N, C-alpha and C positions, 0 to 999 in steps of 0.2 A: 747825335742820335736821339738823345732825350727830347730835343725840340721836335724832331720828326715824330716821335712817339706821342708827345703832347698834342701836336697838330692833328695827327690821325685820330687820337682819342677825342679831341674836341670836335672834330668833323663827325665822328661816329655818334657822339652825344647829341650834336646838333641835328643829325639825321634822325636819330631815335626820338628826339623831342618833337620834331616836325611830324613824324609818323604817329606818335601818340596824340598830338594835337589834332591831326586829321581824323584819327579814330574817334577821339572824344567829340569832335564836331559832328561826325557822321552819326554817332549814337545819340547826341543831343537832338539832332534834326529828326532822327527816327522816333525818339521819345516825344518830340513835339507833334509829329504827325499822328502818333498813336493817341496822344492826349486829345488831339483835335477830333479824332474818330470817336473817342469815348464821350467827349463833351457833346458832340452832335447826336450820338445815340441817346444820351441822357436827356437832352433837350426834347428829342422826339417822344421819349417816354413821358416826360413831364407834360408835354402838350396833350398826349393821349389821356393822361390822368385828369388833366384840367377839363377836357371835353367830356369825360365821363362824369365829373363832378357837376358840370353844368346840366348834363342830361338827367342825372339823378335828382338835382334840385328841381328841375322842371317836373319830373315824375312825382316827386313828393308834393309839389304844389297841386298837381292834378288829383293826387290821392286825397289830399286834404279837402279839396273842393267836392270830390265825390262823397266823402264822409259827411260833409256839411249837408249835401243834398239828401243823402240817405237819412240823416238825422231829422231833417225837416219833414221828409215824407213819413217817417215813423211817428213823429209828433202829430202830424195831421191825421194819420190813421188812428192813433190813440185818442185824439180829441173826438173824432167821429164815432169811435167805438164807445167812448164815455157818453157822448150825447145820445146815441142809440140806447145804451143801457139805461140812462136816466129817463129817456122818453118811455121806455117799456116799464120802468119802475114807477113812473108817475101816472101812467095810463090806468084808469080803473078797469078791473076785469069783470 
């Protein structure tokens, strides 16, 4: 009788072990799928940020160029104004 009990117990333990392994495998696969979704989402967000950085870098370059052009125009205007002032100051009345 003890052998029958041990055999049934061993059978039940084996069945329980198999069920637990199946559940663990299923959860592991579910976790892998979820991590895959998270990684894909993160990659998309990183790509978006990278595109924004590129655009901002281009915009900054354009702004710098505009500032240089405005500075040159102002320098030209100041030089012309100084010349006109000097001409007026040097012309006898």
